N, C-alpha and C positions, 0 to 999 in steps of 0.2 A: 368376230374377234380379230381377224387379220386387219380389218379396216380400222378398228380402234387402235391397234398397235401402230399401224402406219401413220395415222393422224398424230398420235402421241409422239412418235419418233420425229416427224417432220416439225411439229411445234417445238420440241426440245432443241433440235438443231438450229432452227431459224432464230429463236430468241437468244440462244447461247451465242450464235455467231455475232449478232448485233452487240451483245453485251461483252464481247471479248472473253468468253468463257475459258479459253485456253490460258488466260493469264489472270484469272481471278484469285487463285490460291496464293496470294502474295503477302498475306498478313494483314493486320488491322490498319484502318484508316487513321493515320497518326494526326490527331487534331491539333497537337501542339507544334507541328512542323512549321518552319518559317523559310522564306525564300533565301537561298544562298547561291553564290556564283558557282558554276561547275564548268569544267573544260570539256567541251563536247565536239566530236567530229561533225562537220556540216553534212557529210554523206557517209554511208556505211556500205562496205562491199560484202554483201551477203550473196554468195554464189552457189546456193544449194538447191537449185531447181525451183519449181513453182509451188503454189499453195502454201507459202511460207507463213508460219505463225511465230509469235515472239513472247518472251517473258523476261522479267528481271531475275538475275541470279547474282547475289552479292552486289558488287558495283558494276557488273557487266550486263550485256544484253545477250541472251540465248535465242537462237533461231533454229527452226526445224522446217525442212522443205522435203520435196519428193526425193531428193538425192542424198539427204543426210543432215548432220547437226553442225552448227557453227556457233562459237561464243566470241564476242568481240568486247574489248574494253570500251569505256565511254569515249576515248580518244580514237577509236577505230582499230586499235591493235588486236590481232587475232590471238586468242588464247587456246582455243580447242577446235578441232575439226574431226568429224567422223563420218564415213560413208555408210549409208543405210537407206535402202529403198523403202519408201512409204507412198502409198497411194493417196491417203487422206491424213496428212500429218496433223498432230495436235500436241500440246505441251501443257504442263502444270509445273509450278515451282513454288518453293517455300524455304526460307532459312538456309540459302546456299546450296540447295539441292534442286534438280529439275528432272523431269521425266518426259521423254519424247515417246510418242506412241502413234500407231497407225489405226485409225478408226476404221473398222471393218476388216482389218488385217490382223496380224499376229506379232509384229515387231515392237519391242519396248527397250528403251535405253535409259538407265539411270545415270546421271552425270553431275559433276560439279563444274566450277569455272575451268578447271585445267585437266580433268581426267574423266574417262568413262568408268563408272563404278561397276555396272553390271549390264549384260545384254541378256534379254529374256525373250523367249518365244512362247506366246500365250497358247494354251490349249483350247482354242476356240476364237471366234471373231470378236474383236474388242469393241465394246460399247463405250466405255469410259475408264479413265484412270484418275485417281486423286492421291494427293500426298499430304501427310500431316506435318506438324512442326518439328517432329523428330526424324523425318525423313523416311518413315514407313509408308508404303503405298498400298492401295487397294485397286485391284483390276477386275472389272466386270466384263464377262464374255458370254456369248450365247453358243450353246453346243446342242444342236438339234438331234444328235444321235441318241443321247441318253437322258438329257433333261434340258429344260429351257434356258436356265441361267446359272452362271457360276460366279461367285465373288471370291477372289483369292487375295490373301494379305501377304505381303513380302516385307522383310525387315530392311534396314537401311543399306545392307549389303546386297540386296536382291535375292535373299533366301526365302523360299515360301515357308510360312509359319502357321497358316490357317486357311481353310477352304470351306465355303458354304455352297452346297448344291441345291438350287431351288427346283422343287419338283413341279411347280406350276408358276406361271406368270412370267413377265418380261422384265429383266433388270435394266434400269436406266443408269443408275450410279450407286456409289456407296461412300460413306464417310467414316474415317477412323477417329476414335476419341483422342484427345491430346496426350493422354497417358498410355496409349497403345493397349488398352484393356478391352475395348468394346468396338463393335462394327455395326453401323446402321446401314441397311441396304434398302434403297428405294426401287420399288418395282410396280408394274401394273398388275391389277388383279380384277378380273371380270370387267365391270363397267367403271372402275375407279382406280385408286392408287393405294399402296400400303408401304409403311416403313417397319422393317423387321430388325430388331436389335439383338445382337448375339454378344456373348461374353467370349473372349478369345481363349479362355481356359476351360471351355465347355462346348459341347456340340448342341446344347439345348438352347432354345429360344428364350431370351429374357422377356421380351414383350413385342407386341404387334400393334401398330396404330393403323387403322384403316380409314380411308376417306372415300366413301362411295360416291360415284357420279362426278368426281372432280379429279383433274389431272394435276399431280405434283410434278414440278419441274426440276427442283434441286433441293439439296439438304446440306447442312453443315453441323458437325458435332461440336458442342460447346463444352468448356472445361468443367462445368457444373453438372454434366450429365444430360442436359437438355439438348434437343435437336432443333435447330433453326431450319424452317422449311418455307418454301414458296410454291404457290400453286397459281393457276390461271386466275384465281379469284382473290387471293389474299396472301399476306406475309404473316407467319405465325410461328409460335414455339410449341414443340411437343415436350411437355414437362415430364418429370420422372414418375409422375402418377399416370402417365399415358393420356393426359388431357391436353386439349388444344387451347392455347392462350393466343388469341388473335391480336396482332400488333397493328396491322393496317389492312383495310379492305379496299379493293379496287372498284367500289361501287360507282364512283364518279368517272370512270374511264376504263380503258383497256390497257393491259400490260404490253409495253413495246419492247422492253429489255430490262435487265437487272444485273447487278453485281453483288453477289451474296457473300458477306464477310461476317465473322463472329461478333465484331464490334459495331461496324457501320455497314448498312445495306443501301445500295443506290437503286432506285426505282425510276423507270421512265413510264409514265402514265399518260396516255393521249386519248383525245375524243375522236372516235372513229367516224363521227358524223361531221367533223370539222377539219378534214385533211390531216395534216401533221401537227396541229396545234395541241400542245400538252405541257407537261411539267416534269422536272427531274427533281427528286427528293432524296435527302439523306436521312436515314432513320436508324436509331440504335436498337439494341436487343430488348429494350423495355418498351418500345413503340414511340419513344420521343422523337419528334421531327426536328433535326437540327436546322434545316433550311430547304428551300426549294427555289427553283428557277424556272421561268417560263421558256419554253422552246416551241417555235412555230415552223420548224423545218424538219425534214427527215433526218433521223439519226442513223448513221452508217455503223459506227463503232464507238464503244466507251471503254475506258480503262481508268484505274486509279492506283496511286502509289504515294506514300509519304505525305499524306494530307492534301493531295491535289487530284481532282477529277478532270480528265481530258475527254472531250467529246468531239468526234469528227462528224461533221455534217457533209452534205453532198458538195458543198462549195467552200467550206471554211472549217476552222477548228476553234474550240472554245475551252478555256481553263476556268475552273472553279475551286475555291477552298472548301473546307469542311462545312462552312455555313452557307454554301451555295452562293457565295458572292463571286462575281466574275473577276478574274485576274487578267489584266491586259497582256498581250504578247510583246516581246521586245521589239519586233518590227512587223510590218505589214506581211501578211501570209497570203501567198498564191498557191492554192491547193493544186498539186500536180495531177494531171489526168491519169486515171487508173488507180488512185489511192483508195485502199480498201480497209486499212487497219490503222489504229492508233494505239500506242503503248505508253502509259505514263511512266516516266523514269523518275529518278530522285531529284529533289530540290528544284521543282518547277520546270522540268524539261519533258519533252515527249518525242517519240519516234513516229513518224508517218511513213507508211510503207504500202507498196503495191507489189506486183509480181516481179518487176524489173528494177525497182529502186527502193531506197530507204534513206530518209534524211531527218535531221533533228530540228525541232522548234523549241523556243524557250520563252518564258515570261519576262516581262520587264523588271 
């Protein structure tokens, strides 16, 4: 069982890192967005330690590192700074709220552009944190002393309002419904995965969806009560009748990375027998494919915002619109040595960053 948990955890972290998991909760892929000019700083002075991760928060850029939190406006002006030690920092953000947290640790900070809203110490080692559109968060932790997993819901002020103790299984992540009424918890069970749905006004389980022999990687709660899910084998919906509606199967390749969103999901599928040759697709929640682009090099990081997908390769960066049509850069790009992350910003710009630098690029 330990081997299964280890493999699952490593797979989750590896694919999530490539996909920019820490900045996926940024809202829908705005298909109607158009290019507009934006005043951007050429370089950004983020000095909050190493292992920095980034997210959009309103019109600013939030960063979390081993030494704390920093928020900069697009022109580089600092709006917020907070000291907080984190060994493995991560971040999620939506609708002007962000959450910084320490994977494997206990520190959590809820903040906006200009203020720290709440500081929380989790009762256990943090696996993941998610935030919904109303600013409520779910925190998944492991506590080996009394039970294997705990999912705790906090309101927008950081006050705990609901807790689930899992007597068995390993919790990977959880998703709150957009109306704050339900919680879907993704965990490992035996030789497979399961999604357990709870109503926040009851301690009883609403429904359980089991997927024997397959690893579920992530979930999103949709406004209609369905749960969007991705496994190592397919993208699918768990409908309100607890049935699986398959949207896309990875039978022609292997999943290299993903960005899971309620309206548009980005998938990187590659042929493991042909190096890095593969394709990136945009798919809606009905299974409709909006577009796809061929990629023949290694993808290091992906991010999307305001209708634009940014992809960082080992030696360059690419922009695409919602139809997966490539958008040219404003100038020739020389990727700095040590670049590890890309963050799509608004209106056709992006942030490229490593441990010691962060600079902007923009489309033509």
